[in-house]
NUNUDREN-867453 format. One record per residue: residue in one letter; residue number from 1; x, y, z of N, C-alpha, C, O, CB in turn. Coordinates in pm, 1 decimal. Glycine has a CB too. Example, Ala and Ser with C-alpha at 12.3 -4.5 7.8 and 13.67 -1.06 7.14 Angstrom:
<recs>
("A",1,(1319.0,-569.0,780.0),(1230.0,-450.0,780.0),(1320.0,-330.0,780.0),(1423.6,-331.9,846.5),(1130.8,-447.3,904.6));
("S",2,(1285.0,-225.0,708.0),(1367.0,-106.0,714.0),(1290.0,3.0,787.0),(1340.9,113.8,803.9),(1408.4,-59.8,572.5));
</recs>
This chain:
<recs>
("M",1,(-3732.8,14327.3,14361.2),(-3633.0,14230.7,14396.8),(-3677.2,14161.9,14524.8),(-3739.5,14224.2,14610.9),(-3494.7,14296.7,14412.7));
("T",2,(-3645.6,14035.0,14537.6),(-3683.4,13962.6,14658.1),(-3571.2,13868.5,14699.1),(-3483.5,13836.0,14619.0),(-3814.4,13884.6,14636.4));
("T",3,(-3574.7,13825.3,14823.8),(-3472.4,13735.1,14874.2),(-3530.7,13644.1,14980.0),(-3623.4,13681.7,15051.6),(-3353.7,13813.2,14930.4));
("K",4,(-3476.1,13524.9,14989.4),(-3513.6,13434.0,15095.9),(-3394.1,13343.0,15121.5),(-3372.2,13246.9,15047.8),(-3642.4,13351.8,15059.5));
("S",5,(-3319.1,13371.9,15222.4),(-3198.8,13296.9,15253.4),(-3163.0,13314.6,15399.4),(-3221.8,13397.7,15468.8),(-3082.7,13340.8,15163.9));
("P",6,(-3066.0,13236.2,15446.7),(-3021.0,13254.2,15584.6),(-2949.8,13387.8,15603.4),(-2913.5,13455.1,15507.0),(-2928.6,13140.1,15625.1));
("S",7,(-2931.0,13423.8,15728.3),(-2863.5,13548.1,15762.8),(-2716.8,13542.1,15722.7),(-2655.5,13435.4,15724.6),(-2876.7,13576.6,15912.7));
("Q",8,(-2660.8,13657.5,15686.4),(-2519.1,13665.8,15654.8),(-2433.9,13659.8,15781.6),(-2311.2,13655.7,15773.3),(-2489.5,13794.2,15577.3));
("K",9,(-2497.0,13659.2,15897.2),(-2424.7,13649.4,16024.4),(-2409.2,13503.6,16064.6),(-2398.5,13472.6,16183.3),(-2497.8,13728.1,16135.4));
("Q",10,(-2408.0,13415.6,15968.4),(-2391.3,13273.8,15995.6),(-2273.8,13220.3,15915.6),(-2240.6,13270.9,15808.4),(-2519.8,13195.7,15962.3));
("V",11,(-2211.7,13116.8,15970.7),(-2106.3,13044.3,15902.5),(-2156.3,12902.3,15884.1),(-2201.7,12839.0,15979.4),(-1970.6,13048.8,15982.0));
("I",12,(-2148.1,12852.9,15763.1),(-2188.8,12715.6,15734.8),(-2063.0,12632.5,15717.9),(-1976.3,12664.6,15636.6),(-2279.9,12707.3,15607.5));
("I",13,(-2053.7,12524.8,15795.9),(-1941.5,12432.3,15783.8),(-1999.2,12297.5,15741.2),(-2050.0,12222.4,15824.5),(-1860.0,12420.8,15919.1));
("P",14,(-1991.3,12267.0,15612.0),(-2047.5,12141.6,15562.7),(-1970.0,12019.5,15613.1),(-1847.2,12014.8,15607.0),(-2049.3,12142.1,15410.9));
("M",15,(-2045.3,11921.4,15662.9),(-1989.2,11794.5,15709.9),(-2104.2,11695.9,15722.9),(-2220.8,11733.7,15712.0),(-1912.4,11811.4,15846.8));
("S",16,(-2071.4,11570.6,15746.0),(-2177.4,11470.7,15759.2),(-2257.8,11496.9,15886.8),(-2208.4,11557.1,15982.1),(-2117.8,11327.2,15760.6));
("Y",17,(-2380.8,11450.8,15886.1),(-2470.0,11471.0,16000.3),(-2414.3,11403.0,16125.3),(-2425.9,11457.3,16235.2),(-2610.6,11417.2,15968.7));
("D",18,(-2354.2,11285.1,16110.0),(-2298.3,11211.6,16225.2),(-2183.7,11287.9,16290.3),(-2177.2,11297.2,16412.8),(-2249.6,11072.9,16181.6));
("I",19,(-2093.9,11342.1,16209.8),(-1981.8,11419.1,16263.9),(-2033.8,11545.8,16332.1),(-1985.2,11584.2,16438.5),(-1880.7,11455.4,16151.7));
("A",20,(-2132.6,11610.1,16270.2),(-2189.9,11732.1,16327.3),(-2255.8,11703.5,16462.2),(-2239.5,11781.3,16556.2),(-2292.3,11793.7,16230.3));
("K",21,(-2330.2,11592.8,16473.1),(-2395.7,11556.6,16599.7),(-2291.8,11531.5,16709.2),(-2312.3,11570.3,16824.2),(-2484.6,11431.2,16580.8));
("E",22,(-2183.1,11468.1,16674.6),(-2076.2,11442.0,16770.9),(-2010.8,11573.4,16815.2),(-1981.3,11592.3,16933.2),(-1970.4,11346.9,16709.9));
("F",23,(-1988.7,11663.2,16719.6),(-1925.5,11791.8,16748.5),(-2012.9,11876.5,16840.2),(-1961.6,11942.2,16930.8),(-1896.6,11867.5,16618.7));
("I",24,(-2141.1,11875.8,16818.5),(-2233.6,11963.6,16891.6),(-2252.5,11922.7,17037.2),(-2303.3,12001.3,17117.0),(-2367.8,11965.2,16822.8));
("K",25,(-2212.5,11801.4,17072.6),(-2229.2,11755.0,17211.1),(-2159.7,11846.8,17310.9),(-2204.4,11860.4,17424.8),(-2175.3,11613.3,17225.9));
("D",26,(-2051.7,11909.0,17268.7),(-1976.2,11998.2,17356.2),(-1980.7,12141.1,17300.9),(-1879.1,12210.5,17297.0),(-1829.1,11949.5,17370.6));
("S",27,(-2099.1,12183.4,17258.4),(-2112.4,12311.1,17188.0),(-2072.5,12432.1,17271.6),(-2013.2,12526.3,17218.9),(-2253.4,12328.2,17142.0));
("S",28,(-2104.1,12431.2,17400.6),(-2071.9,12548.7,17482.9),(-1920.9,12571.9,17491.4),(-1875.9,12686.3,17484.4),(-2129.9,12531.9,17624.0));
("S",29,(-1843.0,12465.8,17506.2),(-1697.1,12485.7,17510.9),(-1642.1,12522.7,17372.9),(-1543.0,12595.1,17363.0),(-1627.0,12358.1,17563.0));
("H",30,(-1706.3,12473.3,17266.5),(-1662.9,12512.5,17131.6),(-1686.9,12661.4,17108.1),(-1603.3,12728.8,17047.9),(-1736.8,12429.5,17024.5));
("I",31,(-1799.4,12712.8,17154.7),(-1828.1,12856.9,17140.1),(-1722.9,12938.7,17214.3),(-1671.5,13037.0,17161.1),(-1970.6,12891.1,17193.6));
("V",32,(-1690.9,12898.1,17337.3),(-1589.3,12968.9,17416.1),(-1455.2,12966.3,17343.6),(-1388.0,13069.0,17333.9),(-1575.5,12906.0,17557.0));
("N",33,(-1415.8,12849.4,17292.6),(-1286.3,12836.3,17224.4),(-1282.3,12914.2,17092.7),(-1180.1,12974.0,17059.1),(-1256.0,12688.9,17197.7));
("I",34,(-1392.2,12913.7,17019.0),(-1398.2,12992.3,16895.3),(-1383.3,13140.7,16926.9),(-1312.1,13212.8,16857.0),(-1531.2,12966.4,16819.9));
("N",35,(-1450.7,13186.1,17032.6),(-1440.2,13327.5,17071.5),(-1299.1,13363.3,17116.6),(-1251.9,13473.8,17090.1),(-1539.7,13359.2,17183.2));
("H",36,(-1230.8,13270.2,17185.2),(-1090.3,13294.0,17223.5),(-1003.1,13304.7,17098.5),(-915.7,13391.0,17091.0),(-1038.0,13180.0,17316.1));
("A",37,(-1026.7,13216.9,17000.3),(-947.9,13220.1,16876.8),(-971.9,13350.5,16800.5),(-878.4,13408.7,16745.4),(-982.6,13099.1,16787.6));
("L",38,(-1096.6,13396.0,16797.5),(-1128.1,13522.2,16729.5),(-1067.9,13641.2,16802.4),(-1020.0,13735.7,16739.7),(-1279.2,13540.1,16717.6));
("K",39,(-1070.4,13636.4,16935.0),(-1011.4,13744.6,17014.9),(-860.3,13750.0,16994.3),(-801.0,13857.9,16994.3),(-1044.1,13725.7,17164.8));
("A",40,(-797.5,13631.7,16976.4),(-652.3,13626.0,16956.7),(-609.6,13695.5,16827.7),(-497.8,13746.5,16819.0),(-605.1,13480.8,16955.0));
("I",41,(-696.9,13698.1,16728.2),(-662.7,13767.5,16603.6),(-721.6,13909.7,16601.6),(-728.4,13974.3,16497.0),(-713.8,13686.8,16481.8));
("K",42,(-763.9,13956.1,16719.7),(-816.2,14091.7,16738.9),(-940.5,14120.2,16654.5),(-956.6,14228.8,16598.8),(-708.9,14192.9,16706.0));
("S",43,(-1026.7,14020.7,16647.1),(-1152.4,14034.5,16574.7),(-1261.2,14083.2,16669.9),(-1259.3,14051.7,16788.9),(-1193.1,13900.5,16509.0));
("S",44,(-1355.3,14159.6,16617.1),(-1468.9,14203.3,16697.9),(-1587.8,14107.4,16684.3),(-1694.8,14132.7,16739.6),(-1510.9,14345.0,16657.5));
("T",45,(-1569.0,13999.4,16611.8),(-1673.7,13899.6,16593.4),(-1687.2,13813.8,16718.0),(-1587.8,13776.8,16780.5),(-1644.2,13811.9,16471.1));
("I",46,(-1811.4,13782.6,16753.4),(-1839.8,13694.1,16865.9),(-1932.8,13584.8,16815.9),(-2036.9,13613.2,16756.6),(-1903.2,13772.2,16986.8));
("A",47,(-1895.2,13460.4,16839.8),(-1982.0,13347.6,16805.4),(-2087.4,13334.2,16914.5),(-2054.6,13329.9,17033.1),(-1899.9,13214.5,16789.6));
("D",48,(-2213.6,13327.7,16874.4),(-2323.8,13321.2,16971.1),(-2366.1,13178.0,17002.1),(-2375.6,13139.3,17118.6),(-2443.0,13399.0,16919.0));
("F",49,(-2391.5,13099.8,16897.8),(-2431.4,12960.9,16921.3),(-2408.8,12875.7,16797.2),(-2386.6,12926.3,16687.2),(-2578.3,12953.8,16963.7));
("I",50,(-2415.3,12744.8,16818.6),(-2394.3,12645.4,16712.3),(-2519.3,12560.2,16703.0),(-2577.7,12523.1,16804.8),(-2267.3,12556.4,16739.7));
("C",51,(-2560.2,12529.6,16581.6),(-2669.5,12434.7,16563.1),(-2633.9,12337.6,16450.8),(-2547.2,12364.9,16367.8),(-2802.4,12508.6,16531.8));
("V",52,(-2702.3,12225.0,16450.5),(-2677.7,12121.5,16349.8),(-2787.1,12126.9,16245.3),(-2905.5,12135.7,16277.9),(-2670.8,11980.6,16414.4));
("E",53,(-2747.4,12121.7,16121.4),(-2840.0,12107.6,16009.7),(-2801.3,11979.9,15936.7),(-2696.3,11921.9,15964.4),(-2836.5,12233.2,15913.5));
("N",54,(-2884.3,11936.4,15844.9),(-2854.7,11810.2,15776.2),(-2730.3,11818.4,15688.7),(-2676.1,11715.0,15649.7),(-2972.6,11768.9,15691.6));
("K",55,(-2683.8,11939.1,15657.1),(-2565.2,11953.7,15572.8),(-2440.5,11988.9,15651.7),(-2334.3,12009.1,15592.8),(-2589.4,12058.8,15468.5));
("G",56,(-2451.2,11996.8,15784.2),(-2335.9,12031.9,15865.9),(-2375.7,12113.6,15985.7),(-2485.7,12099.0,16039.0),(-2234.7,12107.1,15784.5));
("I",57,(-2283.4,12201.7,16028.9),(-2314.3,12286.9,16143.0),(-2320.5,12432.5,16097.9),(-2257.6,12472.3,15999.8),(-2209.3,12268.8,16255.2));
("I",58,(-2397.7,12509.9,16172.0),(-2409.2,12652.9,16145.8),(-2372.9,12725.7,16273.5),(-2428.3,12698.2,16379.9),(-2552.9,12691.7,16096.9));
("I",59,(-2279.4,12818.7,16262.4),(-2237.6,12900.7,16375.0),(-2290.2,13041.3,16350.0),(-2258.6,13102.6,16248.0),(-2081.2,12899.7,16393.1));
("T",60,(-2370.2,13092.2,16442.9),(-2427.2,13225.7,16431.6),(-2339.5,13323.3,16508.1),(-2297.7,13296.1,16620.6),(-2572.8,13229.2,16484.5));
("T",61,(-2312.1,13437.6,16445.6),(-2222.8,13537.9,16503.7),(-2296.5,13670.9,16520.5),(-2409.6,13687.2,16474.7),(-2097.1,13556.6,16415.3));
("N",62,(-2230.6,13764.3,16586.5),(-2292.1,13894.5,16611.6),(-2286.1,13988.9,16491.7),(-2369.4,14078.9,16480.0),(-2225.6,13959.5,16729.0));
("I",63,(-2189.3,13969.8,16403.2),(-2173.9,14055.7,16285.6),(-2141.9,13968.9,16164.1),(-2112.8,13850.0,16177.2),(-2062.2,14162.5,16308.2));
("V",64,(-2147.5,14029.3,16047.4),(-2108.8,13959.9,15924.8),(-1957.8,13937.8,15929.0),(-1881.3,14029.1,15960.1),(-2150.9,14041.2,15797.0));
("L",65,(-1916.8,13817.0,15897.6),(-1776.0,13779.9,15910.4),(-1686.7,13835.9,15801.3),(-1729.1,13853.8,15687.1),(-1763.8,13632.2,15911.4));
("L",66,(-1564.3,13863.0,15837.7),(-1458.9,13895.2,15743.0),(-1391.0,13764.9,15703.3),(-1412.6,13662.0,15767.3),(-1356.3,13997.1,15803.4));
("G",67,(-1310.6,13767.9,15600.2),(-1241.2,13647.6,15553.3),(-1150.9,13586.0,15658.7),(-1145.0,13463.7,15671.6),(-1159.9,13679.8,15431.2));
("S",68,(-1079.6,13670.3,15735.2),(-988.9,13618.6,15838.2),(-1066.2,13549.7,15950.4),(-1019.8,13449.7,16005.2),(-903.2,13732.3,15895.7));
("D",69,(-1183.8,13602.5,15984.8),(-1267.1,13539.7,16087.9),(-1315.4,13403.2,16040.1),(-1315.0,13306.1,16115.8),(-1387.8,13630.0,16123.7));
("L",70,(-1356.0,13397.0,15916.3),(-1403.9,13271.6,15857.7),(-1293.4,13166.4,15858.2),(-1317.7,13050.5,15891.9),(-1454.4,13294.9,15714.1));
("Q",71,(-1173.8,13206.3,15821.3),(-1059.9,13114.4,15821.0),(-1026.8,13065.7,15961.8),(-993.8,12948.7,15981.2),(-937.6,13182.1,15759.2));
("E",72,(-1035.5,13154.8,16059.3),(-1004.4,13118.0,16198.2),(-1106.3,13017.3,16251.1),(-1069.1,12921.6,16319.0),(-1001.9,13243.7,16288.5));
("I",73,(-1233.4,13037.7,16220.9),(-1336.7,12944.1,16264.4),(-1317.7,12809.3,16196.8),(-1327.8,12705.0,16261.4),(-1476.7,12999.7,16234.1));
("E",74,(-1290.1,12811.2,16067.4),(-1265.9,12686.2,15994.3),(-1145.5,12611.1,16052.1),(-1149.7,12489.2,16068.6),(-1242.9,12715.2,15844.3));
("K",75,(-1038.8,12684.9,16082.6),(-918.7,12623.0,16139.6),(-950.5,12557.8,16274.3),(-905.0,12446.6,16301.2),(-806.4,12727.8,16156.3));
("Y",76,(-1028.1,12625.7,16358.9),(-1064.2,12569.5,16488.5),(-1146.4,12441.2,16471.3),(-1120.0,12341.2,16538.0),(-1142.8,12672.6,16571.4));
("I",77,(-1244.7,12444.0,16383.1),(-1329.8,12326.6,16361.3),(-1246.0,12208.2,16314.2),(-1260.7,12097.2,16365.5),(-1440.7,12357.8,16258.3));
("K",78,(-1159.3,12231.2,16218.1),(-1077.3,12121.4,16164.5),(-980.2,12067.7,16269.9),(-955.7,11947.2,16275.3),(-999.0,12168.8,16040.7));
("N",79,(-924.7,12156.0,16353.5),(-836.6,12110.4,16461.5),(-914.0,12030.3,16565.5),(-861.7,11933.6,16620.9),(-767.4,12229.9,16528.4));
("S",80,(-1037.6,12069.6,16592.2),(-1120.7,11998.0,16689.1),(-1161.0,11860.7,16638.9),(-1178.8,11767.5,16717.3),(-1244.6,12078.7,16721.7));
("L",81,(-1175.2,11849.0,16509.4),(-1214.5,11721.5,16447.9),(-1095.3,11659.4,16376.0),(-1106.8,11614.9,16261.8),(-1332.4,11741.9,16349.0));
("S",82,(-982.0,11656.8,16443.0),(-857.5,11615.6,16378.7),(-868.2,11482.5,16304.7),(-814.0,11468.7,16195.0),(-748.8,11606.5,16481.5));
("S",83,(-936.9,11384.8,16362.5),(-946.8,11254.2,16295.9),(-1041.9,11259.1,16175.8),(-1029.2,11179.0,16083.2),(-994.1,11147.4,16395.6));
("D",84,(-1137.6,11353.3,16177.6),(-1234.3,11365.0,16068.3),(-1216.4,11494.2,15988.6),(-1305.6,11531.9,15912.7),(-1375.7,11358.0,16123.3));
("A",85,(-1103.9,11562.1,16004.3),(-1082.4,11692.0,15940.3),(-1092.0,11684.3,15788.8),(-1135.6,11779.8,15724.5),(-947.4,11747.2,15979.5));
("D",86,(-1051.9,11571.9,15731.4),(-1059.0,11558.6,15586.5),(-1203.0,11543.4,15535.9),(-1227.7,11555.9,15416.0),(-976.4,11439.8,15542.0));
("K",87,(-1297.8,11516.6,15626.1),(-1439.1,11501.8,15589.3),(-1516.2,11632.4,15604.3),(-1636.0,11637.9,15576.4),(-1504.4,11394.0,15674.5));
("V",88,(-1447.4,11737.4,15648.3),(-1510.2,11868.5,15667.1),(-1476.0,11955.1,15546.3),(-1359.1,11973.4,15512.2),(-1462.7,11936.7,15801.0));
("L",89,(-1578.7,12007.4,15483.0),(-1559.8,12095.5,15367.4),(-1528.3,12236.9,15414.6),(-1553.2,12269.6,15530.6),(-1685.4,12095.4,15276.9));
("P",90,(-1474.1,12321.4,15327.1),(-1441.2,12459.2,15367.3),(-1563.5,12536.3,15417.6),(-1673.8,12522.4,15364.7),(-1378.8,12534.0,15250.0));
("A",91,(-1541.3,12616.9,15519.9),(-1647.9,12701.1,15575.8),(-1687.0,12805.6,15473.0),(-1605.3,12850.6,15392.6),(-1602.8,12768.9,15708.8));
("R",92,(-1814.1,12843.1,15477.7),(-1862.1,12943.2,15382.2),(-1973.9,13024.5,15444.2),(-2034.3,12984.5,15543.8),(-1910.4,12876.6,15252.1));
("L",93,(-2000.1,13137.9,15384.5),(-2112.1,13222.1,15424.2),(-2233.5,13183.1,15339.6),(-2217.1,13130.2,15229.6),(-2077.6,13374.2,15407.6));
("P",94,(-2353.3,13208.1,15388.5),(-2472.1,13177.9,15308.2),(-2473.5,13260.3,15180.0),(-2421.4,13371.8,15175.7),(-2600.0,13204.2,15389.1));
("Q",95,(-2533.4,13204.1,15076.7),(-2545.4,13274.6,14950.5),(-2692.1,13305.3,14923.7),(-2781.3,13228.6,14960.1),(-2484.5,13192.1,14835.2));
("Y",96,(-2714.3,13416.7,14860.7),(-2849.5,13458.1,14827.4),(-2878.9,13429.3,14681.4),(-2789.6,13430.5,14596.7),(-2869.5,13606.6,14857.7));
("K",97,(-3005.2,13403.6,14653.7),(-3051.6,13397.0,14516.5),(-3159.6,13503.5,14503.9),(-3263.0,13497.5,14570.3),(-3105.2,13252.8,14478.4));
("L",98,(-3134.1,13599.5,14418.9),(-3225.4,13710.6,14399.5),(-3279.7,13707.8,14257.6),(-3217.8,13651.6,14167.3),(-3155.6,13844.6,14428.6));
("Y",99,(-3394.1,13767.8,14239.1),(-3441.9,13786.5,14103.7),(-3493.2,13927.9,14087.8),(-3532.7,13994.1,14183.8),(-3551.2,13684.6,14069.2));
("L",100,(-3491.4,13971.0,13965.2),(-3534.9,14104.5,13931.1),(-3640.8,14092.8,13823.2),(-3624.7,14017.7,13727.0),(-3416.1,14192.9,13884.8));
("K",101,(-3747.2,14165.9,13839.0),(-3856.1,14168.1,13741.8),(-3856.3,14304.9,13675.4),(-3874.7,14406.9,13742.0),(-3994.6,14137.2,13809.3));
("I",102,(-3835.9,14307.0,13544.2),(-3836.9,14431.6,13468.1),(-3963.0,14429.4,13382.0),(-3985.6,14335.1,13306.3),(-3705.8,14448.2,13379.9));
("V",103,(-4043.8,14532.5,13393.9),(-4170.7,14537.7,13320.6),(-4166.6,14645.8,13212.2),(-4081.6,14734.9,13213.2),(-4288.0,14564.0,13417.7));
("D",104,(-4260.3,14634.7,13120.2),(-4280.6,14732.5,13012.8),(-4160.9,14746.9,12919.6),(-4124.4,14858.1,12881.2),(-4312.8,14866.1,13072.1));
("I",105,(-4101.3,14636.7,12884.2),(-3996.7,14634.0,12781.6),(-4064.9,14593.9,12650.8),(-4141.7,14497.7,12649.7),(-3878.5,14533.8,12819.5));
("P",106,(-4039.1,14664.4,12541.3),(-4102.8,14625.5,12414.3),(-4070.9,14479.7,12377.6),(-3955.4,14437.3,12381.9),(-4056.7,14719.6,12300.6));
("F",107,(-4174.1,14405.1,12342.0),(-4157.6,14264.7,12305.4),(-4100.1,14251.8,12164.9),(-4021.4,14161.0,12138.2),(-4291.6,14190.7,12314.8));
("I",108,(-4138.8,14341.5,12075.2),(-4087.0,14340.9,11938.8),(-3975.6,14445.3,11931.2),(-3996.3,14562.6,11962.1),(-4200.7,14370.3,11833.6));
("S",109,(-3858.1,14400.6,11889.7),(-3742.6,14488.4,11879.7),(-3757.2,14579.8,11758.5),(-3797.8,14535.8,11650.9),(-3612.5,14406.4,11870.6));
("K",110,(-3723.9,14706.5,11776.8),(-3728.8,14801.6,11665.9),(-3618.0,14774.5,11564.9),(-3633.8,14801.8,11445.9),(-3718.0,14944.8,11718.1));
("K",111,(-3506.0,14720.8,11612.4),(-3391.6,14694.9,11524.0),(-3418.9,14579.9,11427.7),(-3392.6,14590.0,11307.9),(-3267.1,14664.1,11606.6));
("T",112,(-3472.2,14469.9,11482.1),(-3489.0,14349.0,11400.7),(-3633.0,14323.0,11359.0),(-3658.0,14235.0,11276.6),(-3437.7,14230.1,11476.1));
("N",113,(-3726.8,14396.7,11413.2),(-3869.4,14378.9,11385.9),(-3916.3,14237.2,11418.8),(-4006.6,14184.1,11354.0),(-3899.1,14410.8,11239.8));
("S",114,(-3853.6,14176.3,11520.6),(-3893.4,14044.2,11571.0),(-3882.9,14046.6,11723.3),(-3851.9,14149.6,11783.2),(-3803.8,13929.5,11509.7));
("C",115,(-3909.0,13932.6,11784.1),(-3904.3,13924.9,11931.7),(-3768.6,13971.6,11983.2),(-3665.3,13945.6,11921.5),(-3932.5,13780.0,11980.3));
("I",116,(-3770.2,14039.9,12095.2),(-3646.1,14085.5,12157.1),(-3561.0,13963.3,12192.4),(-3611.9,13863.7,12243.9),(-3675.1,14172.2,12284.0));
("S",117,(-3433.8,13972.1,12164.8),(-3345.6,13856.4,12186.2),(-3271.9,13868.2,12319.4),(-3264.9,13975.2,12379.8),(-3244.1,13843.5,12070.6));
("L",118,(-3217.2,13754.5,12363.1),(-3137.9,13753.1,12486.9),(-3012.7,13839.0,12471.7),(-2967.7,13900.7,12568.2),(-3098.7,13608.5,12524.6));
("D",119,(-2956.5,13843.3,12351.3),(-2838.9,13927.3,12327.2),(-2871.5,14074.6,12346.5),(-2792.1,14148.9,12404.4),(-2784.7,13904.0,12186.1));
("E",120,(-2989.1,14117.6,12297.9),(-3029.8,14257.3,12314.9),(-3050.3,14290.1,12462.8),(-3011.8,14397.7,12508.6),(-3158.9,14285.9,12235.6));
("I",121,(-3110.4,14198.3,12536.8),(-3130.5,14220.2,12680.4),(-2995.6,14227.7,12750.3),(-2973.6,14314.1,12835.1),(-3217.5,14107.7,12742.2));
("G",122,(-2904.9,14136.3,12714.3),(-2770.2,14139.0,12771.9),(-2699.4,14270.2,12744.5),(-2632.0,14323.7,12832.5),(-2687.5,14024.3,12717.6));
("G",123,(-2713.9,14323.3,12622.6),(-2654.5,14451.8,12587.9),(-2712.6,14566.1,12668.8),(-2640.4,14655.8,12712.1),(-2672.9,14479.2,12441.3));
("I",124,(-2844.3,14562.5,12689.0),(-2910.5,14665.7,12769.6),(-2857.3,14662.0,12913.0),(-2828.4,14766.3,12971.5),(-3064.9,14646.0,12768.6));
("L",125,(-2844.5,14541.3,12969.2),(-2797.1,14528.1,13106.9),(-2651.5,14572.9,13120.4),(-2615.3,14638.3,13218.3),(-2811.8,14383.3,13154.3));
("K",126,(-2567.8,14537.8,13022.0),(-2426.4,14575.6,13029.0),(-2407.5,14726.4,13020.0),(-2315.0,14781.4,13079.7),(-2348.1,14507.3,12917.8));
("N",127,(-2495.0,14793.2,12945.5),(-2482.6,14938.3,12928.2),(-2543.9,15018.1,13042.5),(-2527.7,15140.1,13047.6),(-2547.2,14979.6,12798.9));
("N",128,(-2613.2,14952.7,13133.3),(-2677.2,15022.2,13244.4),(-2588.9,15013.2,13368.4),(-2550.6,14903.4,13408.8),(-2817.4,14963.0,13272.9));
("H",129,(-2556.3,15126.3,13428.8),(-2466.7,15129.1,13544.9),(-2523.1,15053.8,13665.9),(-2446.8,15014.7,13754.2),(-2438.1,15272.8,13583.8));
("L",130,(-2653.2,15033.0,13671.6),(-2712.7,14959.0,13783.9),(-2667.1,14813.7,13788.7),(-2671.7,14750.6,13894.3),(-2864.3,14964.0,13775.0));
("F",131,(-2623.4,14760.7,13676.1),(-2586.4,14619.7,13666.6),(-2435.1,14598.5,13660.6),(-2390.1,14491.9,13618.7),(-2650.9,14558.2,13544.9));
("N",132,(-2355.8,14698.0,13701.6),(-2209.9,14686.3,13693.9),(-2155.3,14566.8,13769.7),(-2070.5,14495.0,13716.7),(-2145.9,14811.1,13746.4));
("N",133,(-2200.6,14542.9,13891.3),(-2145.5,14435.6,13974.2),(-2241.0,14318.7,13989.3),(-2230.2,14242.3,14085.2),(-2109.6,14488.7,14110.3));
("I",134,(-2333.2,14303.6,13897.5),(-2432.7,14197.8,13902.9),(-2388.1,14082.7,13814.2),(-2343.8,14103.7,13701.3),(-2571.6,14249.9,13859.7));
("V",135,(-2400.1,13960.5,13866.1),(-2369.9,13840.2,13788.4),(-2499.8,13766.2,13766.5),(-2571.6,13736.8,13862.0),(-2264.3,13749.2,13860.3));
("L",136,(-2530.8,13735.8,13641.8),(-2653.5,13663.6,13611.0),(-2636.5,13516.0,13645.5),(-2536.7,13454.0,13609.0),(-2691.2,13680.8,13462.1));
("A",137,(-2735.3,13460.2,13716.5),(-2730.7,13319.0,13754.6),(-2781.8,13229.8,13642.6),(-2747.7,13111.7,13637.3),(-2812.4,13295.4,13881.2));
("S",138,(-2863.1,13284.8,13553.1),(-2914.6,13209.5,13439.1),(-2954.4,13309.6,13331.2),(-2944.0,13430.7,13350.5),(-3036.1,13118.5,13480.2));
("K",139,(-2999.7,13258.1,13219.0),(-3043.2,13345.1,13111.0),(-3171.8,13417.1,13152.4),(-3254.4,13360.1,13223.6),(-3064.5,13264.2,12980.4));
("P",140,(-3189.1,13541.0,13108.4),(-3314.9,13611.4,13138.1),(-3433.6,13538.6,13074.4),(-3419.2,13475.8,12969.5),(-3308.6,13757.8,13087.3));
("H",141,(-3549.3,13547.1,13137.3),(-3672.0,13487.8,13085.7),(-3761.4,13601.0,13035.8),(-3788.1,13696.5,13108.7),(-3744.6,13401.8,13195.1));
("I",142,(-3807.1,13589.8,12912.3),(-3890.5,13692.8,12850.8),(-4032.9,13639.0,12839.7),(-4055.1,13530.5,12786.0),(-3834.9,13734.9,12710.3));
("I",143,(-4128.4,13715.4,12890.5),(-4269.0,13676.2,12886.9),(-4348.3,13791.9,12827.4),(-4335.3,13906.0,12871.7),(-4322.0,13638.5,13029.8));
("K",144,(-4430.2,13762.5,12727.5),(-4515.1,13866.8,12669.0),(-4629.5,13893.0,12765.2),(-4693.9,13799.6,12813.1),(-4568.8,13825.3,12527.1));
("M",145,(-4654.9,14021.2,12793.6),(-4756.5,14058.9,12892.4),(-4896.8,14020.9,12847.7),(-4977.4,13974.2,12928.2),(-4750.3,14208.1,12919.5));
("S",146,(-4926.1,14040.6,12720.4),(-5059.9,14014.7,12668.7),(-5049.8,13996.3,12517.3),(-4964.4,14058.0,12453.6),(-5158.6,14130.9,12705.3));
("P",147,(-5134.9,13913.2,12459.3),(-5129.7,13895.8,12314.0),(-5156.7,14026.2,12237.7),(-5111.5,14040.9,12124.1),(-5230.3,13790.2,12271.5));
("K",148,(-5228.4,14119.2,12297.3),(-5265.7,14242.3,12228.4),(-5163.3,14354.6,12242.7),(-5166.2,14450.6,12165.7),(-5397.6,14289.5,12279.4));
("F",149,(-5073.7,14344.1,12339.2),(-4978.3,14451.4,12364.7),(-4838.1,14410.0,12322.8),(-4803.6,14291.8,12322.8),(-4980.0,14490.6,12512.5));
("N",150,(-4758.8,14508.7,12287.6),(-4620.2,14485.5,12249.5),(-4527.6,14505.0,12369.9),(-4418.2,14559.2,12354.4),(-4579.4,14579.7,12134.4));
("M",151,(-4568.4,14462.9,12487.2),(-4486.8,14478.7,12607.6),(-4454.9,14341.9,12666.7),(-4531.4,14246.5,12653.3),(-4558.9,14567.3,12711.9));
("S",152,(-4340.7,14335.8,12731.8),(-4298.7,14209.2,12792.3),(-4252.9,14231.8,12936.5),(-4231.8,14344.5,12981.3),(-4185.3,14144.1,12709.5));
("I",153,(-4238.7,14120.5,13006.0),(-4180.8,14118.0,13140.2),(-4053.9,14034.5,13128.9),(-4053.3,13927.9,13067.3),(-4282.0,14058.7,13248.8));
("I",154,(-3948.1,14083.9,13188.5),(-3820.2,14010.8,13184.9),(-3784.7,13974.5,13328.8),(-3776.6,14061.1,13415.8),(-3704.6,14096.9,13117.0));
("W",155,(-3763.9,13845.6,13352.2),(-3721.1,13794.2,13483.8),(-3573.7,13761.6,13475.2),(-3529.0,13692.6,13383.5),(-3804.0,13667.4,13527.2));
("I",156,(-3498.7,13812.0,13571.4),(-3353.9,13789.9,13573.1),(-3315.2,13732.7,13708.7),(-3342.6,13793.3,13812.2),(-3275.7,13922.2,13543.9));
("D",157,(-3251.0,13614.8,13708.1),(-3195.8,13556.6,13830.7),(-3053.8,13607.9,13846.7),(-2970.6,13592.4,13757.3),(-3199.2,13399.5,13827.1));
("I",158,(-3026.2,13670.4,13963.7),(-2893.2,13727.2,13986.8),(-2833.4,13670.3,14113.5),(-2721.5,13705.8,14150.3),(-2899.6,13880.3,13995.4));
</recs>
């Protein structure tokens, strides 16, 4: 399994680049005010710094945020940008895209005597306790390892 994404200790607040640049001009006071708002709800989260990305602003914190912390930060941002609050999308945490590579799966199914189907792979995954809380991002990809062998590699985006 592999991953490449931003840290979960970040909050992404999508907005236009122009609004984000205007907001960041007073970043130090925004950090202080966000920390006061978080302290008021008895959160142990501390906002460390704010940076601008092309899709909005990113606020980095000391720990992974809880839902109430995320809502409090979003509320502060929207109140600070009162005239442009409708142009700010809901705050969110970064999302990961992971994939899993499963090797040495028979390419020819014993049941049907043909290539293993996506339904059979789905059934195998549903019956395995390792995949209880896993959501597939796309259909599994089946690749035959070699023309001479009856083994395949299955790639799963989760």
